[in-house]
N, C-alpha and C positions, 0 to 999 in steps of 0.2 A: 321829892322824887328820888327813888333809889337808882343810883347810877353805878355801872361797872365800867372801868376804863381799861383800854388796851393802848399802849403808847410805844413810841419808837425806842427810847433808851432811858438812861438813868435821870437825865435832866427832866424829861417829861414825867417820869415816875413820881417825882416830888412836886412838880409845878402844876400839872393838870389837875390833880385832886384839890390843890389849894385854890385854884381858880373856880373849880366846880362848887366847892363849899361856900364861896363868896355869894352864891345864889341860893343858899339854904338847902341844897340837895344833900343827900346822904350817900357817901361812898361805900359800896358793899364789896369792892375788890378792885385791885389794880395789878395788871401784868404788863411787863415790858418785853420787847422782842430782842433785846440784846444789843441793839444799836449797830455795832460794827458790821460792815459789809452788806448791810441791807440795801445801800444805794446801788450795789452792783447786780442786784437781782431784778429780773423782769417784774413788772408790776403784778401781773397775775400770779406769778410764782411766789412773790413775797406774800401775797394774801393767802394763797393755797397752803404754803408751807409754814408761815409764821403767824399770820393773823387768824385764820379760820380755826385752827386747833384751840387757840386761846379764846376765841369768840364762843366756841361750843362749850368750853369749860365754864366761862363766865355766864352764859345764858342759863346754865343749870342752877345758878344761884338766884334765878328769877328777878333780874333787874327790870325796872320799868324802861330804862334806856341804856343801851350799850354805846359808849362813846369811844371812837377809835381815832387816834391822832398820829399821823404818819408824816414824815418829811418827804418833800418832792425831790430834794437833792438836785442832781443834774439832769433829771429826766426832761425831755423836750415837751411833753404834753402839758396842757394847762391844768391847774389844780382842780378846777371844777369837773373836768372830764375824768381825772384820776379818782376823785372822790366818788363820783357816780358809779364808775366801773367797780371800785372796791366795795361800795355798798351793795351793789347787785350780787357780787360773789358771796358776800357774807350772808345776805338775806336768802339766797338760794341754798346755801349750806345749812342754815338754820331750819329752813322749811323741810329739807330732806331729813333732818334729824328730829322733826316734829317738835321744834322749839320755837318759841315766839317771844320777841321783844322788839321794841323800837330801836332802830340802828341809826347812828350819826357817824359820818366819816368826815374828818377835817384834815386837809393836807396843808402843811406849813410850807411856805415858799421863801427860801429853799430849806431853811432849818427852823427849828422851833424858836430860836432866838429872834427870828424875823416877826414872830408873833409877840414874844415876851418884851422886846425892847421898845414897844410903841409908846410907852410912858416915858418920854424923854427926860422930864424933870426928875423922875425917880431914878432913872439909870444914871443921870449925871451925878447923883449922890453916892454912887458906888465908891467905897473907900480905897479901891485899888487904882483909881484914876488920878492922873496928875493934871488933867485939864478936862473940860466938858466934852462929852462924846457927841452931843446933839449936833454941833456944827459939821460933824463928819457924816451925818446921816441925811438921806434924802427922804422925801415923802411922795408916795408911800415907801416903806422900807422893805416891802416884799422883794425878794430876789437879791437884796444887798448883802454883801459879805460882812455881816455885822461883827462876827468874832474877830476877824482880822483888824477891824477898826478899833475894837476894844483893846486889842494887843498894842496897837499903835499909840493909844492914849493912856496906857497904863504906866504906873510908876515902875522904876527899875526894880527887878526882882519880884514884882507882883504879877499875878495872873488871875483871870476870871475862872472861878470854880462853878461849874454848871449846877451843882447841887446846892451849895451854900448860897451863892449870890443869886442864882436863878430862883430858888425857893423864896428868898427874901423879897424879890421883886414881885413874884406871883401873889404873895400874901398882901401886898400893899398897893399894887397898881390900880389906877383909877378905871375900873371896868365900866363905869357908867358915863365916862366922859366921851362925848361925840368926837372931840378933837383927837383923843387917844385912839379911838376906834378907827378914825379916818386915816390914821398913819399906817395901818396894817390890814389888808383885806382878809388875811387868814385869821387875825384876831377877831375881826368883825364877824366872820363866819362862825368861829367857835362860840362867841358870846350869843349870837342869834340862836345857835343850837341849844344853848343852855336856857335861853328864855322861851324857846319854842314849846308850847304845851304838848302833852301827850296826845296822840290821835284818839279820836272818840272810838269807843268800843261799841259795836252794834249790839243791841240787846238780843238775847237768844229768842228764837221763835217761841211764842206762847204755846204751852202744851194744850192739846184739844181733848185730852182724856185724863 
């Protein structure tokens, strides 16, 4: 399947395509929204100003699926409602532009690392850690301040690099493990979207002349 991605920031820019490719899909383009200050925007404003212009550009590349991954941050609404509202805004904009592709919206609760860190065994092997991180994490890890816990368990002078360490995790995490999926609802949602088949296309009406 040909997939175009729109993501929150630099971490997702490297990681989301790596996860998508684990399912044999082809990435035809990736755009990120610049990350900073997105959490201060109202949800509809974020989509109207930062997501939809990129969605229109990506849709013109004719992907079979447009995958949008956004952070919930401190917003009070549940991820499911945010995802549905965002998807509706994008689909409406695509329809008005006479563009058509399948749209998936995944909202990480609260940050992308709440999705990425679900493979505890893999995360515990990060070279920056001076002790295992897993005992500091609860299940599910949705909504947990995982980056502050990484900092707490890191060696002196070491820090988590979202692009280097995040990409390494994304390439190796056990995406087929039910245990790993069960630790993060937002990861489970993303993987279901990548496994979800394309909607059936109704055949054109047969010409009668």
